[in-house]
C-alpha atoms as a printed R data frame, in Angstrom:
    type eleno elety resid chain resno        x        y       z
1   ATOM     1    CA   MET     A     1 -131.209 -247.010  -1.007
2   ATOM     2    CA   PRO     A     2 -130.683 -243.528  -2.523
3   ATOM     3    CA   SER     A     3 -132.814 -240.761  -0.887
4   ATOM     4    CA   PHE     A     4 -132.906 -237.067  -0.574
5   ATOM     5    CA   ASP     A     5 -135.396 -234.602   1.269
6   ATOM     6    CA   VAL     A     6 -137.670 -231.956   0.061
7   ATOM     7    CA   VAL     A     7 -137.767 -229.107   2.226
8   ATOM     8    CA   SER     A     8 -139.198 -225.392   2.211
9   ATOM     9    CA   LYS     A     9 -136.176 -223.247   4.124
10  ATOM    10    CA   VAL     A    10 -135.612 -219.517   4.516
11  ATOM    11    CA   GLN     A    11 -132.703 -218.008   4.407
12  ATOM    12    CA   TRP     A    12 -132.951 -215.749   7.536
13  ATOM    13    CA   ASN     A    13 -129.369 -214.100   7.093
14  ATOM    14    CA   GLU     A    14 -130.788 -212.952   3.429
15  ATOM    15    CA   ILE     A    15 -133.818 -211.427   5.077
16  ATOM    16    CA   ASP     A    16 -131.787 -209.859   7.728
17  ATOM    17    CA   ASN     A    17 -129.684 -207.946   5.050
18  ATOM    18    CA   ALA     A    18 -132.910 -207.368   2.984
19  ATOM    19    CA   LEU     A    19 -134.394 -205.736   5.870
20  ATOM    20    CA   GLY     A    20 -131.416 -203.468   6.684
21  ATOM    21    CA   GLN     A    21 -131.462 -202.457   3.101
22  ATOM    22    CA   ALA     A    22 -135.157 -201.762   2.995
23  ATOM    23    CA   GLN     A    23 -134.822 -199.877   6.268
24  ATOM    24    CA   LYS     A    24 -132.004 -197.709   5.118
25  ATOM    25    CA   GLU     A    25 -133.738 -196.883   1.892
26  ATOM    26    CA   LEU     A    26 -136.914 -196.037   3.719
27  ATOM    27    CA   ALA     A    27 -134.892 -193.505   5.757
28  ATOM    28    CA   GLN     A    28 -133.322 -191.805   2.652
29  ATOM    29    CA   ARG     A    29 -135.826 -191.350   0.086
30  ATOM    30    CA   PHE     A    30 -137.870 -188.412  -0.442
31  ATOM    31    CA   ASP     A    31 -141.250 -189.864  -0.740
32  ATOM    32    CA   PHE     A    32 -140.979 -191.382   2.748
33  ATOM    33    CA   GLN     A    33 -139.820 -188.313   4.901
34  ATOM    34    CA   GLY     A    34 -141.866 -187.699   7.659
35  ATOM    35    CA   THR     A    35 -143.991 -190.773   7.180
36  ATOM    36    CA   ASP     A    36 -142.329 -192.878  10.247
37  ATOM    37    CA   ALA     A    37 -142.028 -195.856   7.594
38  ATOM    38    CA   ARG     A    38 -140.276 -198.733   9.332
39  ATOM    39    CA   VAL     A    39 -139.664 -202.438   8.816
40  ATOM    40    CA   GLU     A    40 -138.552 -204.504  11.921
41  ATOM    41    CA   LYS     A    41 -138.697 -208.334  12.615
42  ATOM    42    CA   GLN     A    42 -141.283 -209.670  14.822
43  ATOM    43    CA   LEU     A    43 -140.372 -212.941  15.675
44  ATOM    44    CA   PRO     A    44 -141.884 -215.746  15.514
45  ATOM    45    CA   GLU     A    45 -144.696 -214.199  13.234
46  ATOM    46    CA   GLY     A    46 -142.588 -212.303  10.590
47  ATOM    47    CA   LEU     A    47 -141.669 -208.795   9.746
48  ATOM    48    CA   LEU     A    48 -143.859 -205.627  10.725
49  ATOM    49    CA   VAL     A    49 -144.034 -202.746   8.338
50  ATOM    50    CA   THR     A    50 -145.896 -199.742   9.946
51  ATOM    51    CA   ALA     A    51 -145.979 -195.940   8.359
52  ATOM    52    CA   SER     A    52 -148.156 -192.927   8.993
53  ATOM    53    CA   THR     A    53 -150.809 -194.070   6.013
54  ATOM    54    CA   GLU     A    54 -151.973 -197.155   4.502
55  ATOM    55    CA   ASP     A    55 -150.421 -196.410   1.183
56  ATOM    56    CA   ARG     A    56 -146.952 -195.341   2.430
57  ATOM    57    CA   VAL     A    57 -147.145 -199.249   4.376
58  ATOM    58    CA   ARG     A    58 -147.965 -200.677   0.682
59  ATOM    59    CA   ALA     A    59 -145.109 -198.484  -0.865
60  ATOM    60    CA   ALA     A    60 -142.778 -200.038   2.043
61  ATOM    61    CA   ILE     A    61 -143.943 -203.521   1.227
62  ATOM    62    CA   LYS     A    62 -142.970 -203.070  -2.052
63  ATOM    63    CA   VAL     A    63 -139.677 -201.885  -1.255
64  ATOM    64    CA   LEU     A    64 -139.061 -204.725   1.033
65  ATOM    65    CA   GLU     A    65 -140.065 -207.050  -1.780
66  ATOM    66    CA   ASP     A    66 -137.626 -205.526  -4.227
67  ATOM    67    CA   LYS     A    67 -134.650 -205.940  -1.561
68  ATOM    68    CA   LEU     A    68 -135.941 -209.555  -0.847
69  ATOM    69    CA   VAL     A    69 -135.705 -210.298  -5.041
70  ATOM    70    CA   LYS     A    70 -132.520 -208.649  -4.895
71  ATOM    71    CA   ARG     A    71 -131.135 -211.124  -2.085
72  ATOM    72    CA   LYS     A    72 -132.727 -213.968  -3.887
73  ATOM    73    CA   VAL     A    73 -135.201 -214.617  -1.536
74  ATOM    74    CA   SER     A    74 -138.049 -216.072  -3.057
75  ATOM    75    CA   LEU     A    75 -141.721 -214.013  -2.402
76  ATOM    76    CA   LYS     A    76 -143.223 -217.465  -2.285
77  ATOM    77    CA   HIS     A    77 -141.849 -217.422   1.517
78  ATOM    78    CA   ILE     A    78 -143.803 -214.363   2.493
79  ATOM    79    CA   GLU     A    79 -147.526 -213.542   3.028
80  ATOM    80    CA   VAL     A    80 -148.661 -209.896   3.324
81  ATOM    81    CA   GLY     A    81 -151.429 -209.465   5.704
82  ATOM    82    CA   ASP     A    82 -154.143 -206.835   5.720
83  ATOM    83    CA   PRO     A    83 -153.615 -203.272   6.884
84  ATOM    84    CA   SER     A    84 -154.574 -202.498  10.510
85  ATOM    85    CA   SER     A    85 -154.575 -199.169  12.187
86  ATOM    86    CA   GLY     A    86 -151.962 -198.736  14.791
87  ATOM    87    CA   PRO     A    87 -151.155 -196.034  17.229
88  ATOM    88    CA   LYS     A    88 -151.801 -192.256  16.476
89  ATOM    89    CA   GLY     A    89 -153.594 -193.016  13.120
90  ATOM    90    CA   SER     A    90 -150.812 -194.954  11.879
91  ATOM    91    CA   SER     A    91 -151.120 -197.912   9.470
92  ATOM    92    CA   LYS     A    92 -149.358 -201.419   9.898
93  ATOM    93    CA   VAL     A    93 -149.000 -204.747   8.061
94  ATOM    94    CA   LEU     A    94 -147.931 -208.046   9.312
95  ATOM    95    CA   VAL     A    95 -145.699 -209.857   6.686
96  ATOM    96    CA   LYS     A    96 -145.696 -213.514   7.454
97  ATOM    97    CA   VAL     A    97 -142.637 -215.416   6.750
98  ATOM    98    CA   LYS     A    98 -143.479 -218.994   5.750
99  ATOM    99    CA   GLU     A    99 -141.056 -221.966   6.446
100 ATOM   100    CA   GLY     A   100 -141.438 -225.658   6.070
101 ATOM   101    CA   ILE     A   101 -143.922 -227.649   4.113
102 ATOM   102    CA   GLU     A   102 -147.370 -227.689   5.676
103 ATOM   103    CA   THR     A   103 -148.939 -231.113   5.896
104 ATOM   104    CA   GLU     A   104 -151.671 -230.543   2.875
105 ATOM   105    CA   LYS     A   105 -148.680 -229.418   0.579
106 ATOM   106    CA   ALA     A   106 -146.754 -232.653   1.671
107 ATOM   107    CA   ARG     A   107 -149.813 -234.634   1.016
108 ATOM   108    CA   GLU     A   108 -150.074 -233.095  -2.268
109 ATOM   109    CA   ILE     A   109 -146.287 -234.013  -3.126
110 ATOM   110    CA   VAL     A   110 -146.666 -237.641  -2.372
111 ATOM   111    CA   LYS     A   111 -149.833 -237.935  -4.317
112 ATOM   112    CA   LEU     A   112 -147.891 -236.045  -7.123
113 ATOM   113    CA   LEU     A   113 -145.311 -238.697  -6.825
114 ATOM   114    CA   LYS     A   114 -147.566 -241.727  -6.831
115 ATOM   115    CA   GLU     A   115 -149.248 -240.550  -9.875
116 ATOM   116    CA   SER     A   116 -146.250 -240.114 -11.595
117 ATOM   117    CA   LYS     A   117 -145.614 -243.887 -11.914
118 ATOM   118    CA   LEU     A   118 -141.826 -243.028 -10.437
119 ATOM   119    CA   LYS     A   119 -140.251 -245.867  -8.780
120 ATOM   120    CA   VAL     A   120 -139.789 -243.600  -5.597
121 ATOM   121    CA   GLN     A   121 -141.149 -243.834  -2.138
122 ATOM   122    CA   ALA     A   122 -142.165 -240.534  -0.118
123 ATOM   123    CA   ALA     A   123 -142.804 -240.300   3.426
124 ATOM   124    CA   ILE     A   124 -143.718 -236.924   5.158
125 ATOM   125    CA   GLN     A   125 -141.587 -236.168   8.232
126 ATOM   126    CA   GLU     A   126 -142.382 -232.982  10.220
127 ATOM   127    CA   GLN     A   127 -142.152 -230.303   7.704
128 ATOM   128    CA   GLN     A   128 -140.237 -232.146   4.827
129 ATOM   129    CA   VAL     A   129 -140.732 -234.901   2.600
130 ATOM   130    CA   ARG     A   130 -138.095 -237.917   2.330
131 ATOM   131    CA   VAL     A   131 -138.032 -239.574  -0.906
132 ATOM   132    CA   THR     A   132 -136.262 -242.702  -1.570
133 ATOM   133    CA   GLY     A   133 -135.635 -244.901  -4.718
134 ATOM   134    CA   LYS     A   134 -133.643 -247.909  -6.060
135 ATOM   135    CA   ASN     A   135 -131.532 -245.643  -8.211
136 ATOM   136    CA   LYS     A   136 -130.212 -242.245  -8.600
137 ATOM   137    CA   ASP     A   137 -131.827 -241.636 -12.001
138 ATOM   138    CA   ASP     A   138 -135.297 -241.907 -10.434
139 ATOM   139    CA   LEU     A   139 -134.546 -239.588  -7.849
140 ATOM   140    CA   GLN     A   140 -133.313 -237.121 -10.364
141 ATOM   141    CA   ALA     A   141 -136.515 -237.651 -12.535
142 ATOM   142    CA   THR     A   142 -138.538 -236.822  -9.164
143 ATOM   143    CA   ILE     A   143 -136.560 -233.613  -8.735
144 ATOM   144    CA   LYS     A   144 -137.263 -232.708 -12.365
145 ATOM   145    CA   LEU     A   145 -140.704 -233.436 -11.724
146 ATOM   146    CA   LEU     A   146 -141.213 -231.428  -8.716
147 ATOM   147    CA   ARG     A   147 -139.553 -228.254 -10.276
148 ATOM   148    CA   GLY     A   148 -141.771 -228.595 -12.869
149 ATOM   149    CA   GLN     A   149 -144.967 -228.489 -10.697
150 ATOM   150    CA   ASP     A   150 -146.213 -224.951  -9.245
151 ATOM   151    CA   LEU     A   151 -146.896 -225.939  -5.759
152 ATOM   152    CA   GLY     A   152 -147.198 -222.357  -4.382
153 ATOM   153    CA   ILE     A   153 -143.942 -222.869  -2.245
154 ATOM   154    CA   GLU     A   154 -140.344 -222.678  -2.813
155 ATOM   155    CA   LEU     A   155 -138.720 -226.075  -2.639
156 ATOM   156    CA   GLN     A   156 -135.442 -227.163  -1.990
157 ATOM   157    CA   PHE     A   157 -133.667 -230.798  -2.418
158 ATOM   158    CA   VAL     A   158 -131.374 -231.527   0.278
159 ATOM   159    CA   ASN     A   159 -129.528 -234.395   1.928
160 ATOM   160    CA   PHE     A   160 -129.005 -236.375  -1.205
161 ATOM   161    CA   ARG     A   161 -127.548 -239.526  -0.075
162 ATOM   162    CA   ASP     A   162 -126.206 -242.719  -2.094
């Protein structure tokens, strides 16, 4: 029976590239001179943005978001936290990178497929949803349906088997 997996994965190499570009821009731009603005990877949490003031941190986050968009990384994968104070009066923000489909979102996908009356079965497997059907047309209609919905996460359709 034909099947495919619905996943939400992040391209970490593109995030690394965007991180390097953002760091370079923060070092070169005039409005960031003397603010000690930095963007660095903090695994497994995500990315840490630091600067001397809270408004410079927010500006650095905007620079990072611009670079992520240019690298074709969806902003649905990131979740910007609240600013907190760091050492010597500086400010920092943790930007979480969300990967995988959470259980409640997976249940929402399964419920959506059941309500659509398509002849497919959906099963939750860890952080992905496996969809199986009797023919490819049903699976293609399922992909079209899921692309049309706004679930708040970026979805990819992989592992299509005939």
